[in-house]
C-alpha positions as CSV (number, residue, x, y, z in Angstrom):
1,M,22.4,22.9,37.2
2,V,20.7,21.3,34.2
3,P,22.5,18.6,32.1
4,L,24.3,19.9,29.0
5,P,25.6,18.0,25.9
6,K,29.3,17.1,26.1
7,R,29.9,17.9,22.4
8,K,28.2,20.2,19.9
9,L,26.0,18.4,17.3
10,S,27.0,19.1,13.8
11,K,24.6,20.9,11.4
12,G,24.4,17.8,9.3
13,R,23.5,15.5,12.1
14,R,20.9,18.0,13.4
15,D,19.4,18.5,9.9
16,R,19.2,14.7,9.2
17,R,17.2,14.3,12.4
18,R,14.9,17.1,11.3
19,S,14.4,15.8,7.8
20,Q,11.6,13.5,8.9
21,D,9.5,16.6,10.0
22,A,8.9,17.6,6.3
23,L,7.4,14.3,5.2
24,Q,3.9,14.6,3.7
25,A,1.2,12.1,2.9
26,A,1.0,10.8,-0.7
27,N,-1.3,12.8,-3.0
28,L,-4.2,10.6,-4.1
29,V,-6.7,11.1,-6.9
30,Q,-9.9,9.4,-7.7
31,C,-10.1,6.9,-10.6
32,S,-12.4,8.2,-13.3
33,N,-13.7,4.7,-14.0
34,C,-14.2,3.0,-10.7
35,G,-13.8,5.8,-8.1
36,E,-10.9,4.0,-6.2
37,M,-8.2,6.2,-4.8
38,R,-4.9,5.9,-6.7
39,L,-1.6,7.7,-7.2
40,P,-1.7,10.3,-10.0
41,H,-0.2,9.4,-13.4
42,T,-0.4,5.7,-12.7
43,V,-2.7,2.8,-13.9
44,C,-5.5,2.1,-11.5
45,S,-4.7,-1.2,-9.7
46,N,-8.4,-1.9,-9.1
47,C,-9.8,-1.7,-12.6
48,G,-6.7,-1.3,-14.9
49,H,-7.8,1.9,-16.5
50,Y,-5.6,5.0,-17.3
51,Q,-6.9,8.3,-18.7
52,G,-10.3,6.7,-19.6
53,K,-8.8,3.7,-21.5
54,E,-8.3,0.1,-20.4
55,V,-4.6,-0.5,-20.2
56,L,-4.5,-3.7,-18.2
57,D,-7.0,-6.5,-18.5
58,L,-7.3,-7.5,-14.8
59,G,-10.2,-9.9,-15.4
60,K,-8.1,-12.5,-17.2
61,E,-5.2,-12.2,-14.8
62,S,-7.3,-13.0,-11.7
63,K,-8.7,-16.2,-13.4
64,K,-5.2,-17.6,-14.0
65,K,-4.3,-17.5,-10.3
C-alpha cells in the first residue's frame, strides 16, 4: 500500500504553494541613449536618461563619492 496524507490539504494552502509557478521574468527594454537594459517607464540607472532627455546628472554624483 502506498502512503496517503492523513488530512486533506485546503484549497488555500494548495493554491499558495502553486502561486510560485506563475512567476515570470521582469520585462526589460533597451535604453535609447546607451543601450543598457532597464525596466520600462523608469530612468536608466546607467546614463540617467528617460524618454530621450537627461533627467539625472550621474557624472556629478559619481565625483562626489
